[in-house]
N, C-alpha and C positions, 0 to 999 in steps of 0.2 A: 244815642247822641245825634243831634241834628246839625246840619251845616248849611251855611248860606254864603254867597259870594257878594262882597261889598267893596266899594271904594271908600276908604276912610281917611280922614284928615290926619296928617303926620303928627300933629300936636295931640291927637287923641290916643296915640299909641304909646305904650310903656313897655320897655324890655323886661322880661322876667329876671329878677335878681339872681335866681338860681341857675341860669343858663351856664352849662359847663363848657360849651363849644368855643374854641378860639381859632382865629384864622391868622396866618402870618401876614405881615405888612405887605409883602410882595404879592401874595394871592389876593389880598383885599384890594390892592391897586388894580389888579387885573379884573376883579369883579366890577369895580367902578368904571373901568374903561369899557367893559362889555355892555353895561347898562347904558352908558353914555353913547356908545356907538350904535346900539340896536334899539334902545328904548324898550327892551323886553326883559322880563324877569319872572321867575315863578312867584305866584302870589304868596304873601306871608300867611302863616297859620296863627290865628289869634283866638282869644276867648274874651267874653265880657269880663271886665275887671271885677273880681269877687270882693265882697266885704272882708273876707279873711286875708286879703293880700297885705303884704308889708306896707305898701304905699298907702292903703286905706287906714291901717292901724297907726302908722307913724306920722301921718300928715293929714291935713284937711283938704282932700281933693274935692273940688266942686264938680257937680254933674257927673257923679260916678257912673251913672247909667250910660253915658256916651263915651266912656273910656274903655280901652281894650288892652289886654296884656298879650305880648308876643310869646308864642310857644315855639315857633320855628320860623327862621328868617331874620335873625338879629343882625347879621352882617349885611343882608340886602337892605334892611331898614336903615342902617348907618350909611350905606352907599347912596341910597335915595336921598337921605337928608343932605349928604355932602354935595350932591348934584343939584340941590335946590328944589326937589320935588315937594309939592304941598300935600299930595294925597298918595296913598298906597293901595294897590289891589290886594285884597285879603280874603281868605277863606275863614269864616267865623264858625268856630266849633262851640257848641253849647255845653261847656264843661264847667261845673262849679266845684268839683272835687279836687282838692289840692294834691292828694296822693296820685290820682290819675294824671294830673298835669305834670307832676315830677317824673312819673314814669315816661311820659311822652318826651320830656326834656332830655331824658337819659337815652332815648332810643332813636328819635327822629333823625338826628344828625349822624347816627352810627349805622343804621340799617341800610346798607348800600351794597351794590354789587362790585365786581372786580373786572377790570378790563381783560379781554382775551388778547394776549400779546400780538398774535398774528393779525387780528382784525384791527387792533389799535395802530399797528405799523402801517397797514394798508390805508387806513383813514388819514394818517399823517402824510402819507405819500400823495394822496389826492389833494390835501390842503396845500402841500408844498409846491404843487404845480401852479398854484395861483399866488401863494404868499411865501415870502422868504422866511428862513428859519428865525431871523431876528424878529420879524413881525409876528410869527407864531408864538414865540416866547413871551411876547407882550400880552397875548390873548389867552394862552392856555396855561393850565396849572404847572406844566413841566418847564424846566429851565431850558436855555438854549442848548446846553451840553446834552441834556437828556433827550431832547427832541432829535438832535443830530445823531445820537447813538441809535435811536429807534429807526431813523431813516436809513442809516448805514446797515442796520440789521436786516431791514426789508430788502435793500438792494442785494445784500449777500444771499438772502434766501432766493431771490429771483435768479441770481447767477447760478446757484446750485441746482435749481429746478431745470434750468436750460441745459446744464451739462450732464447731471446725473439725477434726473427726477425721481427715480425709483430707489435711490440709495440713501436719501437723506430725509429727515423730517425737520420741522421748524423747531427752533430752540425754545425750551420752556424754562422759566425762571424758578429757582428754589430759594426761598428766603427763610433763614433761621438765625437764632441768636445764641452765642456761645459765651461762657465765662472765659476769663483770661487763661485759665488752665486748659480748658477744652480747646480754645483757639490755638494754643501752642501745640497741643497734641495733633490736631487736625492739620495744621500747617506743616509739621514734620512729616506726617504721612503723605501729604500731597507732594512735598518736595522729593521724598524718596520714590514715590510712584512716577513722578515726572522725569526722574533721572533714568528710568528703565525703558529707554527706547521711545519715549513720548516726543514726537517731532511735530506737534501741532504748531501752526504758524503764529498764533497769538497766545499771550499769557492766559486769557480767559479760556481758550480752547484747550490749552495744556492742562489747566486746572480741572476742566470738565472731564477730560479723558482720564486724568489721574483719579478723580473721585469715582468714576465709573469702574476703573480697574480695581480699586479698593473694594467696591461693592461686589463686583464679580468674584473676586477672591473670597470674600466673606461667604457668598452664596455657594461657591464651588467646594469650599472646605466644610460645609455643613454645620457651621457654628449656629448656636441657638441663643 
């Protein structure tokens, strides 16, 4: 597969009809503001429009050789159109195979990393030195509440390091999903463990200590 970088007319680009990725209105608005503010964006990934495409089969597109189908960057494309851009920077992949294209559509928007919480908080703290939380919420994917919680978490970590640096480690998130029945059982266990001398200052800390006590008891009793 070969690739080239080109500046392509907006009117020559067609979104792939099978693109499964959707962005919330709030995040799309932030994407538009980002491009409007910086005039920077990742190039779109496109391929020459194949004869097998739905557009070619169901309509009479003129000059098919000059048209391109978007594989990755559909929201950037819409944002650029909304901002009045006449051209887009694109990486052109020479792909004619529809199965390979569908595979790319299913993976390109999903193969991504995950933020390291401690590093993310430190980065937000640096940004907050120059930009207020309201301004950050307009630019970043997180909401104002989420950003403030991360900033508070970073401040709490710094406070702990100053007082007892060797006794604490940074908080790590655990995310899992429960059925209604499982949720009821877990909540009862946490409530019971919390009532057994758990004097943490916040509900989140009490829950964290309660879950840890339950896990420690499970390990100590040797259950398999």
